N, C-alpha and C positions, 0 to 999 in steps of 0.2 A: 066356482073356482075362478081365480083371476086368469087373465090371458098370459100365455107363455110366449115370449119372443125369443129368437135365437140367442140374443145376448142376455137373457134373463130366465133363470130356471129356479123355481122355489123349492126344489127338493135336493137335499144333499145326503149322500151315503157316507159311511165311515171311510176314513182315509185309506184304510187297507183294502177297501172294496171298490175304490173309485175306478171307473173306466177311464181310458185316455181319450182325449179329443183329437181326432185326426185333423190336421190343418187343411184348410181349403186349398184345392189345387189352383194353379196359376190361372188368372183370367186376363186375357189380353185383348186389345183393340187395335185396329189399323191406325198407324200414325201418319199415313200419307194423305189423309183427308178423303180417301175413296169411299165408295158406298160399300157397306157390309150387306151382302145379299142373303146370307143365311148363317145360322149358327149350328155348330155340332159340338158334342162333348164326349169325352172319355172319362169315366168315373171309376174310382176304387170300388170294387164290386161288392164287398161284404159289409161295408159300413152301413149304419142304420140311421134313420131319422123318423121321428114319430110326431104326428099331429095330435095335440091334446086340447086345443082351445078353439075358440071361434075365429081368431084372427092370426094365429101363429103356430109354429111348430115347437115342440119340445126338442131341442137340438142335442141329441145324444149320439155322437158318432163313435162307435166302438172300434178300436183297432182290430185288424184281422186276427191277431194272435191273443186276443183277450181270452184268458183261459178259464174263467169262471164257468162252471157247469150249473145249470138250473137243476132243481130236483127232478123235474120231468125228464130232462136230458139224461140224467144219471140212470133212470129206469131203462132208457133205450140204449145206453152206452155199451151194454153187454151184447147187444145185437147191432153192431155198427152198420151192417149192410142191409138192415131191414127195409130201407126205402130206396136203396141204390138202383134197383131195377127200374124204378119209375123216374127218380130225380137225377140219377147218375152220381149222387154224392153220398158219402157216409155220414153217419150221425157224428157231429163234431161241433164244439162251440166256435170253431172257425167260421161256420156258415151262419147266415143272417137269421134264420128261423130260431136257432138256439140262443142267440143273443136276445131275441124277442122274448123267449120264454123266461130268461133270467130277469129281464126288466119287469115283466109282468109279475114275477114273484117277489122282486126286491125293491121296486120303485113304486111307492104308493100313488104318485101322480099318474103313472101309466096305468096301473091297475084300476084306479077310479075312472079314468077316461074310457077304458074298455067297458066298464060296467054301465057307464052313462051313454055309450054309443058315440063317443067323441074321439075315438082313436083311429088313426090312419098309420099304416105300417109300410115303409118303403125304403129302398136303398137311396143313396145320396142323389142319384140322378133324378129320381122322382121328386125329391124335396126341392131341388134346384129348379126343375121345370115348373113345378107347381107355383113357386113364388115368382119366378120370372114372368109367368103368364098372369100375374096379378091374383094369385090364389087366395081363397078364404076357405074355412072349413066347410062352408055350406056346399062346396062343390067338390069335396075331396074324396067321396066314396067311390071305390072301385066296384066292379060287378063280377070279378073273377073270370071274365071272359078272355079269350085269346084275341090276337090282333084282328082288327076289322079289315075287311077288304074294300071298304069304301074309300074313294079317292078324296072325299070331302074332309078337309082338316077339322079336327075336333074343336068345338067352341072353347075359348079360353075363359076362365082358368081351367087347367086340366091336371088331373092326378094320374100320371102314366109312368110306366117303366118300359124299357125295351127288353126284348127276349133274352139278350145276353146277360144283363144284370139280373133278370128274373131267374135265370138258370143257376144263379149262385146263392139263392135263398134257401134251397133245400125243400121248396114247396112246389116247384114247377114240374109238370109232367112233360118230359122232353118230346114225347111222340105227339101229343095233342097241342102243345104250346099253350096250355091253359093251367091255371092253378089246380093242383090235384086235390079234390075234395076229401078223399079218404085220408091222405097224409095230413092235411090241415085239421081234419076232425080228430085224428089220433093225438095230434100235438095241442089241440085246444085252441087253434087259431081260426078266427072267423074270417071267411073269405071276403066279407064286406069291408074289412080293414085294409085290404090289399089294393094296389094300383091296377089300372087297366094295362094289359100287356099289348105292346105294339111292336112293330118291326124296328130294325135299327136305322131305317132310312125312310122317313115320312114326316110330314108337317104335324107336329104335336100341338102347336099353338104359336102365338106371337108374343114377343116381349111386350108387356103391358106398359102403358104410360098414363098416369104416373105409376111407378112400381110401388108395391106394398112397403110399409115401413121396415118389415123384416128384410127385404131385399136391399134397402138402403143400408141397413146394418151390415149386410154382407159386404157391400162396397167399402164401407168404412174399415172393416176388419182386413179386407184384402189389400187395402192401400198400405197398411202397416202391419207386416207379419210379426214384428216384435211386439206390437200391441196385442196381436192375437195370442201370442205366447203368454203375455201377462194375463190375458183373459183366461187362458187354459189353466193357469195356476190357481184359479178360483176367485180372483179379485173382482170379477164382474158377474159372478153368480153362476158360471157354468159348472155342471157336474163334470169334473175332469181330474186327471192325474197330472203328474209333472212330466212334460214331454222329455225333459232331459234325462229322466230315469228310465225311459222306455227302451227295452233291449233292441239294439240295432238301429236306434234313432237318436243317438247322443249328438245332436246338432244344435249349435247356437243359431240365433237368428241370422248372424253374419254368414253362416255356412249355407243357409238356404238360398235357393235361386231367387233373384229379385222379382218381386211381384209388381206387374205393371198396373198402375192405377187406371181406372176406367170410370166412365160416367154412365150410370144406369140409364139415365134419361136419353143419352145419345143412341141407345140401342132400341128405343121404342119402335114397335112395328116390325122388327126383324123376325122372320120366321125361325123357329127352332125345329130343325129338320133332320138331325142326326144324333144318335145316342148309342154308345157301346160301352161295355166294361173296358177297363184299361188294357188288359192283355188281348182282348178281342180287337180293340182298336189298333193295336200294334200289329196284329195278325193281318188286318186289312191294309194297314199302312205298308206292310211288306209285300202286299199283293199276293198273298198265299192262296193258292187254289187247292183242289183236292189232291192229297198225297204230298203236299208241301208243308214244311214245318218251320217254325221260327223259335228262337230262344232269346229271351230278354234277360240280360244280366244287370241286375240292380243290386240291392242289398242281398237278395236271394236271386234265384234264377227261375223263370217260368218258360217251359217248353210246351208249345201247342202244335198239334198236327190236325189239319183239316181232313176229315174222314169221308165226307159226302153228305148228300141230302136225303137219301132213301130212308135211313133209319139211324138212330144213335148207335154207336159201336160200344157195347159193354166192355168193361175192363176186368180182367182176371189177374192183372199184373201190377196192381197197386196204383193205377192212374184214375183220374176223374173223367167222366163223360160230361160234356158241356156243350152249350151253343157256341157256334163260331161267329156267324153273322146272318142276317136276313135283310137283304137290300131292297126293301119295298114290301108293302102290305100284302101284295099278291105274289111275291117272290118266294122261292123255296127257302126253307131254313137249312143252313149248312151246320153240321155238327163237328165237334173236335174232341180229341183226347188231350188231356193236360196233365203235366207232371210238374211239381214244385220242388225246388232245391232250396233248403233253408239258408244256406250260407254260400254266397258268391262274393260280392263286393264287401259284405260284412267281414269276411275272412281277411281281406286286405286291411280293413280298418282295425281288426284285431292285431295284425302285425305291427301296426302303428301304436295303438293304445295299450294293447296287452303286453306285447313283447318289447316295443320301443325300438325295433330294428330299422324302421323307416320313420321319417318325419312327415312325409306327405304321401298319400296313396299313389301319386304319379311316379314315385321313386321305385315302386316294386318291380316294374318291368326291367329297368336298367340293372337293378340288383340281381334279379333272377336270371337275367341274360348273361351275367358275368360268369356263370358256371354252365357246364355242358348239360348237366342233369342234376337230380336231387341227391346224388351219391348214396342211393339206397334208402333215403329218408321218405317215409310215407306219413302224411298228416291227414287225419280224419277230423274235420271241423264240426263234430256233432255236439256243439256247445249246448244245445237244448233238445237233443234228439235228432233223428233222421226222418225226413219226409219221404216223398215218392222216390223209388217204388218200395222202399223197405219198411217205412212207417214204424220205426223203433223209438218210442218215446223214452225208453230206458237207456239209450245209447248216450255216451259222453265222449268228448274229444280225446283222441290219443295221438301220440307221435311215436312211430316205430322206426327202428333202424339207426338211432343216433350212435355216432362214434366220436372219437376225439378229433376226427378230421371234419366234423360237421361245422358249417359256418352259417351265419345268418343268410347268406345267399342261397344255401341249400334249403333252408326253411322257407324262404320266399318262393323258391322254385316248387317246393312240395305243396305249398298252398295253391299255386296256380294249377298244378297237376290235379289237386283234389277237386277244384271247380270243374275241371274237364272230365274227371272220372264220374262225378255225380251226374253231370249232364249226359254222359254216355249211358249210364244206367237207365235214365228216363227214356232216351231214344231207343234203347234195346227193348224196354218194356212196351213201347209203342209198336215196335216191329212184331212182338209176340201177339199183341192184341189184334193188329191188322191181319196177321197171318191166320188167326183164329176166325176173324170175321170173314175173310176170303174163303176159308174152308167151309164155313157154314153156308155161305152164299152158293158155293159150288155144289154142295149137297142138295140144295133146294132146286137146282136146275142148271146144269153145266151149259146147256144151249142158250139159256137166257143170259147167263153171265158172259158168255162169249160174244153174244150179240151186243151187249152193252159196251164191252171193251172195244169192239169193232167200231161202234158208233162214236165212242170217245176219240179214237184215233183219227176220225174224220173231222172232228170238231174240237180243236185245241184252243179255240178263241173264247171259251167261257168255262166257268167252274163246272167240273163234272161230278156226278154223283157216285162214281165207282172209286174203289180204293186203289191208289197207285203206290209204288215203292218210293221211299225217300231217297232222293238222289243228291241232295245237298241240304245244308242247314243255314237258314238266314238268321242273322244275329243283329241285336241292337241293345241299347242300354249303356250306362256309363262304363262298365267293365269291358264292354266289347271294343272300346278304343285301345285296349291293351293288345298290341300286335302279337306279342309273345303268347298271351293266353289264347288268341285265336289260332295261332300256329299249333299250339298244343292240342286244342280242341279238334282241329282237322286231323292231326295224327292219330288221336285216340279213337275218333269215329271212323277214320278211313274214308271220309267224305269231304268234298269241298265245303268250305265255310264262306258265306257271302255277307259282307257288311255294306249296307247301302251308303251312298255318298250323303244322303239326307238322313241324319241321325234321329230326328224327332218323329219316329214312326207312329207313336200313339196319337200325337196331334194331327199327323197327316191322315191317319185312318178315320178320325172323327170328322175331319174336313171332307174326305171323300164320301163318307156316309151322308153328310149334310148336303153335298152336291147332288147325290142321287135323290135324296128325299125332296129337295127343292126343285128338281127338274133341270138343274144346270147341265147335267149330262144327258145325252140322248138315250142312254140305256145304262143299266147297272154294269154291263160289261166294260163301258168306258172307264169306270173307276179302276179297272185293272190295267189300263193301258195309258191313261192320260198322265202327262208330266212325269214320266219315269225318270228322266234327267240323266245325270252322269252315270257311267258304269260303276258297279259296286267294286269294292276291294275284295279280291278272291284269295283265300288261303287254301292251298292244296296240301293234301297229306303227303309226307315225305318219309315217315318212319316205316321200318320194316314190320310187317304184320306179326312175325314171330316175336319181335322185341316187345311190341304192344301187348301181345297175349301173355308173355311172362310177367310184365309189369302189372297187368290186370289181376293176375293171381295174387300178387303181393298186396294189391289194393284190397281185394276181397278178404284176404287174411287179416289185414289191419282193421277193416270195418267190423269183422266178427269179433275182434278183440275189444271193440268199443261197447258191445252189448252188455247190459246188466250193470253198468257203472254208475247209474243215477242213484244218488243217495236218498 
C-alpha cells in the first residue's frame, strides 16, 4: 500500500456515509521574538487519527456527533452501561472506540492496516505529538501501559496520549489509568494499536527539526483555513463531509477565528510538556479544585465538577465519569463528573438563522433584556434530542405558553432561560451523585471520613481528594459574555456565577500544564495560584426561591411534552 499523508487519502466512502473533518485548532506563536520555553495543547477529545503507513497518518477526524453505529456497537447498544463501571462512559458512537469500530468495518484501508500490523489508533493529541516529534510508523506502537513514573523524557518520536484524552475513548480503566484489556478484547481492539498513556504535565518529547513532511502539510493548512475547508470538500483527497452542512457548525471561513501562521522550523527543540482534553484544560484554566465546577458555554454547554483523587465517582444521574487532570507522572489523578447540554450558543444561532428575530448573536442580550421575563413562554431547544441528564434521543423542540402578547423579545428571553435550566439540571445531577458518593464513603468509615475532612480544612492550598459542596459556578466560553444569561444562571442555581477576566481558559489550562511539565513552576500547586490576575465578574442570585421553584415546574412540564416527538 502506498503512503498516506494527512493531505492525501486513497479511500473514499459514499457521499451519504462520509464523516466530517474537524478543522485543526488554532496554532499560535509568540510575536515578540521571545523564547518559547515549552508547548502545551488542549485537544478536542473524541476525534480520531489513524496511522496506516510507514511515513504518515490516515487523517480521519470524526466529529463528536458522528452518528453512524458500527455493527459491533449495535450489539452493545442495548446494554449501554455494560462498560460504564470501568470506563465511566456509556456505549455510544460519540466516543472514540466506537468510531474506531465503524472505520474498521467500513474503511478498507483501515481494516487492511490492522491486518498487516500497521495501524495506530489515537485521539488528535497523539497524532499531533507524534508528528511534531518527527514521528514515523516504526516508532508508533503503544504498549497499553499507564503513565510512567520515570522523570526521563521519552525519546522522540513518541506515540503518546494524556490520561484526560484517553478517558474519552471508552477504553481506559479509570482506576488503574491503563487500557482495559477486557473492554478492548470485547470490542476487538488490539492494545498494541493504542498510544502510551501519560500524565497531563510531563515532557513527551521535543519538536523535531526538520519536521516530517506531514507536519509541514499541517502548517500549510493552518495558514489558510479557507484552503482547509476546500480540502474538506474533497478537492485534495480527504475523506470528508461538507462542513457547512454539519449541524451546529454552519460557519463560513470568514466566521472562523483567524489562524495565526507559524513556522514549524522555528519551534525545533521546544519541549512538548502539557496535554489535556479541551474541557479539562478549561477546568484547569479556571483553577478548579475538588468540589469546584465550571461550565463552558459554546455551541453546547459542558459542566465539569472535580470530585477528588481517591476514586472515580460513579454516576446514577445521567452524567459521565471522567479524568480531570494529572499534573505530573507521579502526581495523583483527579477525577470529574461531566454533563453536556446540546444547545447553548446554538440556540442563539437558531434565533438568528431559524426565526430571523436577530441579525447577530450579540443582539440577543439587548432584545431579551427589553422584557422583564418570558411572559410565560417556555422554549425547549431539543432540536436533536436531549443530552445529560435526561438522555432522550426521541425529544424534539417545543415552545409552550404562546399568546397573542408574545413577542420576539419573549422568545429570546425564553431561549436564555432554557440554557440556564439545562445547566441547572446538570448541576443538580452532580449534587445527587456527590451526595451518594459521600454517603457510601460514610458507610465505609465515618471516623476516616471525618479525619480526611479535618485534614482538608487545615490544608486549603492544594487540591483535596474529598468531596466538597458546590458553592459557586465558574463560567467561560462565548455565550458566557452575555451578562443577562449569567444573571439568569445565577438566579436559577441560587449560586454565585463567576466569569474570569481572562476568557481563554482552555489555552490557559494547556499553558499551566505545560509549565508544570517543563518545571517552570516549583510545584503543581503553583499552577493554581500563579497569574490569577484581575478579579472575576461575579453574578449573584437575586430571584426569590419560590418564584424559581414555580418556574422550574413549568420547565419540567414543557420538557416532558417534548418526549416522543422524533419522527
